[in-house]
PyMOL commands that place a pseudoatom at each C-alpha (Angstrom):
pseudoatom trace, name=CA, resn=MET, resi=1, chain=A, elem=C, hetatm=0, pos=[0.523, 4.232, -4.551]
pseudoatom trace, name=CA, resn=ILE, resi=2, chain=A, elem=C, hetatm=0, pos=[-2.139, 4.894, -1.956]
pseudoatom trace, name=CA, resn=LYS, resi=3, chain=A, elem=C, hetatm=0, pos=[-1.939, 1.347, -0.619]
pseudoatom trace, name=CA, resn=TRP, resi=4, chain=A, elem=C, hetatm=0, pos=[1.836, 1.641, -0.288]
pseudoatom trace, name=CA, resn=VAL, resi=5, chain=A, elem=C, hetatm=0, pos=[1.595, 4.934, 1.606]
pseudoatom trace, name=CA, resn=ARG, resi=6, chain=A, elem=C, hetatm=0, pos=[-1.052, 3.517, 3.944]
pseudoatom trace, name=CA, resn=GLU, resi=7, chain=A, elem=C, hetatm=0, pos=[0.995, 0.396, 4.646]
pseudoatom trace, name=CA, resn=LYS, resi=8, chain=A, elem=C, hetatm=0, pos=[4.469, 1.953, 4.929]
pseudoatom trace, name=CA, resn=HIS, resi=9, chain=A, elem=C, hetatm=0, pos=[3.326, 5.227, 6.504]
pseudoatom trace, name=CA, resn=PRO, resi=10, chain=A, elem=C, hetatm=0, pos=[6.554, 7.138, 5.753]
pseudoatom trace, name=CA, resn=LYS, resi=11, chain=A, elem=C, hetatm=0, pos=[7.400, 10.344, 7.597]
pseudoatom trace, name=CA, resn=ARG, resi=12, chain=A, elem=C, hetatm=0, pos=[7.968, 12.211, 4.334]
pseudoatom trace, name=CA, resn=LEU, resi=13, chain=A, elem=C, hetatm=0, pos=[6.782, 11.503, 0.802]
pseudoatom trace, name=CA, resn=VAL, resi=14, chain=A, elem=C, hetatm=0, pos=[7.184, 13.003, -2.647]
pseudoatom trace, name=CA, resn=MET, resi=15, chain=A, elem=C, hetatm=0, pos=[3.993, 12.614, -4.679]
pseudoatom trace, name=CA, resn=ILE, resi=16, chain=A, elem=C, hetatm=0, pos=[4.603, 13.091, -8.381]
pseudoatom trace, name=CA, resn=THR, resi=17, chain=A, elem=C, hetatm=0, pos=[1.155, 12.390, -9.697]
pseudoatom trace, name=CA, resn=GLU, resi=18, chain=A, elem=C, hetatm=0, pos=[-2.209, 14.022, -10.276]
pseudoatom trace, name=CA, resn=CYS, resi=19, chain=A, elem=C, hetatm=0, pos=[-2.738, 16.712, -7.659]
pseudoatom trace, name=CA, resn=SER, resi=20, chain=A, elem=C, hetatm=0, pos=[-5.934, 15.451, -6.072]
pseudoatom trace, name=CA, resn=MET, resi=21, chain=A, elem=C, hetatm=0, pos=[-4.352, 12.096, -5.168]
pseudoatom trace, name=CA, resn=ALA, resi=22, chain=A, elem=C, hetatm=0, pos=[-1.836, 13.823, -2.915]
pseudoatom trace, name=CA, resn=ASP, resi=23, chain=A, elem=C, hetatm=0, pos=[-4.592, 16.048, -1.501]
pseudoatom trace, name=CA, resn=ASN, resi=24, chain=A, elem=C, hetatm=0, pos=[-6.684, 12.989, -0.605]
pseudoatom trace, name=CA, resn=LEU, resi=25, chain=A, elem=C, hetatm=0, pos=[-3.709, 11.275, 1.034]
pseudoatom trace, name=CA, resn=ARG, resi=26, chain=A, elem=C, hetatm=0, pos=[-2.818, 14.443, 2.923]
pseudoatom trace, name=CA, resn=ALA, resi=27, chain=A, elem=C, hetatm=0, pos=[-6.356, 14.558, 4.347]
pseudoatom trace, name=CA, resn=GLU, resi=28, chain=A, elem=C, hetatm=0, pos=[-6.236, 10.879, 5.320]
pseudoatom trace, name=CA, resn=LEU, resi=29, chain=A, elem=C, hetatm=0, pos=[-2.671, 10.886, 6.684]
pseudoatom trace, name=CA, resn=PRO, resi=30, chain=A, elem=C, hetatm=0, pos=[-2.003, 14.371, 8.068]
pseudoatom trace, name=CA, resn=ASP, resi=31, chain=A, elem=C, hetatm=0, pos=[1.141, 13.235, 9.894]
pseudoatom trace, name=CA, resn=VAL, resi=32, chain=A, elem=C, hetatm=0, pos=[2.883, 12.321, 6.610]
pseudoatom trace, name=CA, resn=GLU, resi=33, chain=A, elem=C, hetatm=0, pos=[4.740, 15.301, 5.155]
pseudoatom trace, name=CA, resn=MET, resi=34, chain=A, elem=C, hetatm=0, pos=[3.820, 15.573, 1.474]
pseudoatom trace, name=CA, resn=VAL, resi=35, chain=A, elem=C, hetatm=0, pos=[6.219, 17.205, -0.966]
pseudoatom trace, name=CA, resn=GLN, resi=36, chain=A, elem=C, hetatm=0, pos=[3.965, 17.792, -3.903]
pseudoatom trace, name=CA, resn=PRO, resi=37, chain=A, elem=C, hetatm=0, pos=[5.312, 19.403, -7.082]
pseudoatom trace, name=CA, resn=CYS, resi=38, chain=A, elem=C, hetatm=0, pos=[1.782, 19.807, -8.411]
pseudoatom trace, name=CA, resn=ASN, resi=39, chain=A, elem=C, hetatm=0, pos=[1.241, 20.844, -12.003]
pseudoatom trace, name=CA, resn=LEU, resi=40, chain=A, elem=C, hetatm=0, pos=[-2.375, 20.653, -13.041]
pseudoatom trace, name=CA, resn=CYS, resi=41, chain=A, elem=C, hetatm=0, pos=[-2.946, 19.045, -16.408]
pseudoatom trace, name=CA, resn=PRO, resi=42, chain=A, elem=C, hetatm=0, pos=[-4.901, 21.537, -18.531]
pseudoatom trace, name=CA, resn=HIS, resi=43, chain=A, elem=C, hetatm=0, pos=[-6.367, 18.706, -20.592]
pseudoatom trace, name=CA, resn=MET, resi=44, chain=A, elem=C, hetatm=0, pos=[-7.927, 16.982, -17.569]
pseudoatom trace, name=CA, resn=LYS, resi=45, chain=A, elem=C, hetatm=0, pos=[-9.829, 20.173, -16.773]
pseudoatom trace, name=CA, resn=ARG, resi=46, chain=A, elem=C, hetatm=0, pos=[-11.454, 20.067, -20.234]
pseudoatom trace, name=CA, resn=ILE, resi=47, chain=A, elem=C, hetatm=0, pos=[-13.238, 16.788, -19.449]
pseudoatom trace, name=CA, resn=THR, resi=48, chain=A, elem=C, hetatm=0, pos=[-16.815, 17.309, -18.278]
pseudoatom trace, name=CA, resn=LEU, resi=49, chain=A, elem=C, hetatm=0, pos=[-19.723, 14.972, -17.636]
pseudoatom trace, name=CA, resn=ALA, resi=50, chain=A, elem=C, hetatm=0, pos=[-21.613, 16.578, -20.521]
pseudoatom trace, name=CA, resn=LYS, resi=51, chain=A, elem=C, hetatm=0, pos=[-18.719, 15.877, -22.912]
pseudoatom trace, name=CA, resn=ILE, resi=52, chain=A, elem=C, hetatm=0, pos=[-18.438, 12.283, -21.694]
pseudoatom trace, name=CA, resn=LEU, resi=53, chain=A, elem=C, hetatm=0, pos=[-22.175, 11.765, -22.217]
pseudoatom trace, name=CA, resn=GLU, resi=54, chain=A, elem=C, hetatm=0, pos=[-22.014, 13.284, -25.714]
pseudoatom trace, name=CA, resn=SER, resi=55, chain=A, elem=C, hetatm=0, pos=[-19.074, 11.063, -26.599]
pseudoatom trace, name=CA, resn=LEU, resi=56, chain=A, elem=C, hetatm=0, pos=[-20.924, 7.950, -25.423]
pseudoatom trace, name=CA, resn=VAL, resi=57, chain=A, elem=C, hetatm=0, pos=[-24.241, 8.860, -27.065]
pseudoatom trace, name=CA, resn=TYR, resi=58, chain=A, elem=C, hetatm=0, pos=[-22.695, 9.724, -30.433]
pseudoatom trace, name=CA, resn=LEU, resi=59, chain=A, elem=C, hetatm=0, pos=[-19.735, 7.305, -30.201]
pseudoatom trace, name=CA, resn=ARG, resi=60, chain=A, elem=C, hetatm=0, pos=[-17.208, 10.085, -30.761]
pseudoatom trace, name=CA, resn=GLU, resi=61, chain=A, elem=C, hetatm=0, pos=[-13.602, 10.363, -29.691]
pseudoatom trace, name=CA, resn=GLU, resi=62, chain=A, elem=C, hetatm=0, pos=[-12.679, 6.711, -30.130]
pseudoatom trace, name=CA, resn=VAL, resi=63, chain=A, elem=C, hetatm=0, pos=[-9.563, 5.679, -28.256]
pseudoatom trace, name=CA, resn=THR, resi=64, chain=A, elem=C, hetatm=0, pos=[-7.635, 2.604, -29.316]
pseudoatom trace, name=CA, resn=VAL, resi=65, chain=A, elem=C, hetatm=0, pos=[-5.293, 0.846, -26.928]
pseudoatom trace, name=CA, resn=ASP, resi=66, chain=A, elem=C, hetatm=0, pos=[-2.753, -1.852, -27.639]
pseudoatom trace, name=CA, resn=PRO, resi=67, chain=A, elem=C, hetatm=0, pos=[-4.251, -5.181, -26.391]
pseudoatom trace, name=CA, resn=ALA, resi=68, chain=A, elem=C, hetatm=0, pos=[-1.214, -5.910, -24.187]
pseudoatom trace, name=CA, resn=VAL, resi=69, chain=A, elem=C, hetatm=0, pos=[-1.480, -2.504, -22.518]
pseudoatom trace, name=CA, resn=ALA, resi=70, chain=A, elem=C, hetatm=0, pos=[-5.252, -2.934, -22.147]
pseudoatom trace, name=CA, resn=ALA, resi=71, chain=A, elem=C, hetatm=0, pos=[-4.835, -6.294, -20.410]
pseudoatom trace, name=CA, resn=ARG, resi=72, chain=A, elem=C, hetatm=0, pos=[-2.442, -4.836, -17.837]
pseudoatom trace, name=CA, resn=ALA, resi=73, chain=A, elem=C, hetatm=0, pos=[-4.655, -1.776, -17.303]
pseudoatom trace, name=CA, resn=ARG, resi=74, chain=A, elem=C, hetatm=0, pos=[-7.718, -4.004, -16.923]
pseudoatom trace, name=CA, resn=ARG, resi=75, chain=A, elem=C, hetatm=0, pos=[-6.005, -5.907, -14.085]
pseudoatom trace, name=CA, resn=SER, resi=76, chain=A, elem=C, hetatm=0, pos=[-5.295, -2.631, -12.282]
pseudoatom trace, name=CA, resn=VAL, resi=77, chain=A, elem=C, hetatm=0, pos=[-8.878, -1.419, -12.668]
pseudoatom trace, name=CA, resn=GLU, resi=78, chain=A, elem=C, hetatm=0, pos=[-10.252, -4.769, -11.480]
pseudoatom trace, name=CA, resn=ARG, resi=79, chain=A, elem=C, hetatm=0, pos=[-8.033, -4.610, -8.387]
pseudoatom trace, name=CA, resn=MET, resi=80, chain=A, elem=C, hetatm=0, pos=[-9.296, -1.089, -7.630]
pseudoatom trace, name=CA, resn=ILE, resi=81, chain=A, elem=C, hetatm=0, pos=[-12.912, -2.235, -8.006]
pseudoatom trace, name=CA, resn=ASN, resi=82, chain=A, elem=C, hetatm=0, pos=[-12.308, -5.243, -5.769]
pseudoatom trace, name=CA, resn=LEU, resi=83, chain=A, elem=C, hetatm=0, pos=[-11.008, -2.987, -2.991]
pseudoatom trace, name=CA, resn=ARG, resi=84, chain=A, elem=C, hetatm=0, pos=[-14.550, -1.715, -2.513]
pseudoatom trace, name=CA, resn=ASN, resi=85, chain=A, elem=C, hetatm=0, pos=[-16.066, -5.203, -2.230]
for i in range(1, 85): cmd.bond("trace and resi %d" % i, "trace and resi %d" % (i + 1))
show_as sticks, trace
zoom trace
């Protein structure tokens, strides 16, 4: 989404996603009008570094993902990582 906004640079945009993504884009592209129906996810706010560490140390909270979904998600993550290289 961010790449598209940077490339197309629309005058007005509706961002229906996690709130901070629109905030980051708004800071980067102040001339793009952002319509942002932001609803914070209460579950995202429950994630902390301490809880992530505990989960990794004690191997708790296992998440299983369908292999086909994982393969597509992996491609997206790899593309994001490669943007920094």
